N, C-alpha and C positions, 0 to 999 in steps of 0.2 A: 371798160372792167379790166383790170389789172388780174392775172391770176398769178398767187403766190405759191411756190414749190417749196416744200420741206425735204431735204435729201434722204434718201431710202437709208444710206448707211451712216449712221452717227458718226462716224469717224473722217467723214467726208468733208467737215468743217475743220478738221484738223490741220490742213494745209499750213495755215496761217500760226497755228499753234504752236507748231516744232519746225523753227527757225533753224534750231541747232541739233546736232545729235544730244548732248548734255541736257535738253530741255525735254525732248522725248525719252528720256530714259528717266529722267526726274518724274515725268508725267504718267509714264505707261510701266515703270520699274515692277511696281507692287503684283498690277495682274500678267506680266510676264514670267515674273516670280511663281505665282501660281502654274502657270503652264507648264513652267518646267519643272514643279514640283510634282505634277500629275504624269508626269514622263521617267519617274525615278523613283525609288525607293528610300533613298536618302536624302535629305535636307541639305548636306553638303555637298553631295554630286548634282542634286537641282541646282546651287549656286555656281558649280564650278560649268555645269552645261548652260546656264545662262551667260556667263560672262563669256565663253565661247562664243557663244551665238551672238551674244552683242559687239565681239569683236570684227567677226563676220559683217554684221551690218553697217559697223564703222568704217571698215576697209571699203566698203560698195557704196559708200553714203552717196558720194557725187554721182554716181550714176543710176541710183534710183530715182525716177523722174517724180513719179506718184507716191508723194509723201502721205497720201490718204491709206496707201497698201503698207503701210511700214509694218504694222501689227501682223498680217500674213505673212509678209517676209520674213520677220522675226520669228514667228512660229514654225515657217519651214524650214528656217536653218536649226531651230530646236529640233525639230523632228530629223532632221537630215543628219546633225552632229551625233544626236542618240543614237540613232542606227549605225553610223558609223563607228561609235564606241563598240556598241553591242558585238558588232561584226569583230571588231581587231580584239576583244577580249582574249588574253593567252590563258591557256591551259597549261601550266607547267607537268610535264609527264617526263619522267626519267626512267629508260629502262634499265633494268638490273638482274643481276643472275639470281640473286637470292630474294625471296619477300622479306621485309621485314617482321618481325615478330610483332602481335598487336600487346599491346598493354591489356592486360587482365582488368576489367572492370568491378571494382568493388560490387559483390553481390549483396543485396539485403536479406537479411536472416529469415526465413519463411515464420520462424516462430514469431519473431517479432510484427510480422506483417499481419499475421493473425491477429496477435495480441490486441494491436491498433484496429481491425476492423470488430473484435469482438468488444472493445471499449467503446468504439463508435455506435454499434448497435444498441448497448447498454443506456447510452447518453440519448439515443432516439426513442428509446423506450420511457425514458423519464420525462418526454414532452407531451404536455396536454395532448387527447387523443386526436384532436383536431389539424394542430399542427403537425403532430406525427404521421396522419394521414397526408397532408399535402407534402409533405417533404419526402415522403417516400414516394407518391405518385409521382413529383417532379423529378427526383434525383435518383432512385433506384429503378422507376419505371419509365424514366426518359418521356415525360408526358409535358406540353407546353403549358403555359399557365390557363390558354383558354381550355385545352381539354380536360385540365383538372378542374377548372371551375364548372364546367359542364358535369362532369362526373361526379361532383359533391352538391350541385345546385347551388352555388355561390357566385358573387360577381369575381370578375379577374382582379379587380383591385382588391378583394378579402383573401385571394389567394396570394397575391405581390406581398402585402401587408404581415401575413401571418408565418409565409415562408422567412421574411425579412426578421421578425421577432424569434421564430424556430431557431434559426442560423447564427442570431445574437446569443442565444442561449448555448447554443452545441459549442461555440466559441469560447464563452464563459466557464463552461464546463470542466472542473479539477481533475476528474478521472481522465479526460481525453487530454488535458493539457501535461499529465505525467506519462502518458501512453506515449505522446509525439515525443 
């Protein structure tokens, strides 16, 4: 009786699949890009991070004995490179004798803000009673859709659709368009 075994690590059979660095990058590039993207907040920074990690991997390609461990090697290079970038970030501070004057931000006219709030309330009062109740509970009382549905005794889907229709009506309200 001959027992056949399957490798536990699915990438264990990839040793023959990656005879060259370019083949490895072509096959695993998208997965590595996703890993890099999860380490940064900017897609362009993720591309730069991946390029740097792949450069390090390329330089060490001949020293990597087990090509089944390439993903781990590149991921470690990604994390180490990102950590180094984070530690090296510069903060440009220049001491000076006098503090620069702040530019005054334009302040909104309180009367205009009040006029907009009044127009909004008038528009809300023009909504049908059920939609008005749902809009007030969701946005003025800050309740969740589930809480609103339980309080009004309706389904969550009803709350979603009614609020959606109400917001559509508010967007089309001519008085609100003038006030904004």
